[in-house]
N, C-alpha and C positions, 0 to 999 in steps of 0.2 A: 644705249641701244644703237647699234650700227645700222645705218641705212646706206647701202652701196649705191653708187651711180649706175653701175652695170651689174646685172644679175644673170648668172648662168642657171637656166631652168631646164627641167626634164619632165617629159610626159611619158608614162609607162603604159603602152597599148598592148594588150594581149587577149587571147581567147580564154574562156572559162569553161570548165567541165564539172562533172558531178562531185569530184574530190575537192572538198573545201580546203584541205591542207595543201594540196598541190597548187590550187589557185593562189593561195596566200604566198606560197613559196615562189611562184612565178613573179609576183609583185616584188618580193624581197630581192630576188635575183636582179630584177630590173633596177631597183633602187641602188644596189651595189654597183652595177655597171654604170649607172648615171653618175654616182659619186666618184667612181674611178676616172670618169671623164670630166670631172670638175664641177658637176652640178651642185648648187647650193640649196635649191628649192626643187622638190620632186612632187609632182601631182599624179595621183593614181585615179583609175577610172571608177565609176559609180558601182558600189556593191561588188567590189573586185574579189571578195572571198568566195563567192558562189556564182552559179548561173543566175541569169535574170529570172527570178522565180515568179514574177507578177503576170505571166501570161495566163495563169488560171488562179482561181481562188481556192486555196487548200489550207485548212487550219493546221495541218501537220507542219507546214513550212515555218510556222512561228518558232519551231525548235531550232532554227538557224540563228535566231537573234541572240545577242549576248549583251551583257552590261558593259558600260564604259565608265571607269577603267574595267578591263577584262582581258581575256587571253589574246585576242587579235590586236587590240590597242596596245597591249603590253609588248607584243613582238615588234610592232611598228615603233613604239617609243624606244625600245632597246636598240634598233638599228639606227634610228635618228641620233641617239646619243653616241653610239659607237662611231658613226661616220661624221658626226658634228654637222648635221644638215637639218633643214626643215622639211618635213614630210606632211603632205595632206592626203589623208586616207578617207575611205567611205565605208561605213558599216551599218548593219541592221541592228539598231539599238533596242535592247529590252530595258525600258526605263522602270517599269513596274508590271506586275501581272495584268495582262490585258491592255498595256500601254506601250506602244512601239513607235519608233521613229526611223526615218531614213536620214542618217546623221553623218556629216563630214567632221573629221577631227584634224587638229593641227598639232604636230609634235615638233618642238623646237630644241634640237640637240639635247643636252643634258638637263634642260628645263622640263622636259617631258611634255605632257599634255597642257597646252596653253590656251586652248579654246575649242569650241565645237559650234557647228551650225546645223540646225535641224531643218530639213527641207520644208519650205513654206507652201509651195504650190504642188498639190498632189493630183496627178491625173487619174482618170477612170475611163479608159478607152479600150477598145478591143486589143488584147495583147498587152495592155498596160493597166492592169487592175490594181493600182497602188492604194486606192482608198480602203481596200479591204485590209491592207497590212499596216499602213502608216498613218499615224495621227499627225495632222499639220503641225509644223514647228511653232514654238512659242518663245523663241529667243530673238525674233525680229531680224532686221537686216543690219547687223552690227559687225564691222570688220574686226578681225582678230590680230592683235599686236604680236609681232615677232621681231627678232633682231634684224631681219631683212626688210622690214616694212610692215604696213598694215594690209592684210589679205582680205579682200572681199570675196569670201567663199560662198558659192551658191551651188545648187545641185540640179542637173538635168532639166526637168520641166521648167524650173525657174528661169532657164536661159531664154525662154520665149517672151518674157515679160520685161519690158523696158523699165517699169517702175522699180523692180528689184535691183537692177543695175544702177539706176539713178540714186536710189536710197543708199546703196553701198558707197557710191562715189561721193555723195554729199556728206557722208559720215567719215570721209577721209581715207578711203581705200586707195592703195597704191597700185594694186592689180585686181582684176576680176578672175576668179578661178571657177571652172565648172567641171566637176566629175560627172560623167555622162554614160548612159547606156541607151543607145538609140539605133534602130535598124529598120530594114525593109521587110515587108511581107512579100513572099515569092509570088503572091497573086497579083502584085502590081507590075505593070509592064516597065520596060527600061526607061521610057520617057518620064513616067510618073516617079520612078525611083530617083532619077536625076533631079527632078524638080524638088523632091523632098530633101535630098542631101544639100542642094544648093541653098534652099531656104534656111536650113539649119546653120550653114556657114554664114549666110548673109545676115541673119538676125543678130548673131554674136559679133560679127564685124561692125554692125551698126551700133552696138553697145560701146565698143571701143571708140568709135568716132564721136558719138553723142556725149561721151563722158571724158574723152581725152585720156584713156587709160589702156594699158596692155590687157589683153584677154588670153587666158589659157584654157583650152577645152580638151579634155581627155576622154576618149570613147573606147569601147571594146571592139573586138573583131569576132568573126566566126558565126556559124549557124548553131542556134540553140533550139531544139525541137520543143513544140508545144506538148506538155505532159499529157494532154487529153487527145492529141492527134500528132503522133511523132512524125508523120509525113509533112506536116506544116510547122511553122514556127517563125522565129525572128532571125534575120541575117544581118548582123550588126555591121555597120559600114565604116568603122574605124575613122580614118581621116582626122585624127587628133591634130590640133593646130595651135599655133601661137600667132596672135595678131598684135600689131603695134597700135599706138594711140590715134592713128589716122585710118585704122582698119586694114592696114597693109599686112599681108601674110608674110610672117617672118620665117616660119617653118611649118611643114605639114607632112603628116604620115600618110601611108598608103591606105587603101580601103580594106585590105585583106591580109596584111602581114603584121606579125608581132614586131614592135619597134620600141626602142628607147629614143624618143625624139628630143634632141638637145637644141638649145637656142640661147643666144645672148640677147637680153632685154635691156635697153637703155632707159632706165627710170627717169632720167633727166628730161627726156623728150616730152613727157606729159606737161611739165611746166611750160616749155617752149610752145607746144601746140595750144595749150589753153590761153596763152597770151594773144595769139593771133586768131584763134577760133574760140571766142569767149562765150561759149554756150551757157556756162554757169552764171556769168555776169548778166546775161540778157534774158534769163528766164523771168516770166511774169507770174511769180508765185502768188501775187495778189489776185490773180484771176484764175487760178487753178483749183479752186475749192470744189468744183463740180467733179473732179477726178475721184473723189471719195464715193461717188455714186456708181452703182453697178452699170447703169444705163440711163441715158437722159431721154425719158419718154416725152 
């Protein structure tokens, strides 16, 4: 298994509409463009096949889910094999009748599907009613082996939890990857919107620093109306980015344009950074037992 010192990565940021085939086609076009520019690893945004449907609870939406392997994973596997690249996609998985997951998949060239990660942290907040749709993942925080390295794949809400990033790091992940769908409410003023976006960037940069690993985070763009109130909805802030192992921003997309964000990632820097900032060495795991409690009353 080849593990390169330098990896050319791409993040595909775009808007999504009602036409699921058109959305998937947009992702596939982005993958082709990225591969033509030399990308070896391509990360897609969360639930890129559809609009972000969790703004309301609607049983009919379960019709969007599909099995894995299935039609969408098949198309992603085919393009990964054709272009000889690694693709990380994000799908609404139908595992069994009444059992659904928010699932990221990894396709490695002609090896096809080499692993999946089922979203572990499931939000239930205004505009993000994911607990209605998704069963929490049961695969744990296990990196997925590819010829390019071990990918610590997490999904959106997972990105706010340092425990998830740490567990991926201590299991040997070479990179942390976050397919994402996050945006503003138009009811928030400009200052609050800025605080939210900066918090989202900062928490993920902190995972890069604390674990000495590159972080890739891919978000969508565009306004998606609330099905119950089309005058309101979510305005996704894009801003997909790649950070290095000291949290440095290596590349960042705009907040409102479709982009194929390309970046060179030096995987060898993680070893160098961990030697001089040895967080893993100095952890006091013998005193962290209380972390398994929800709260210390």
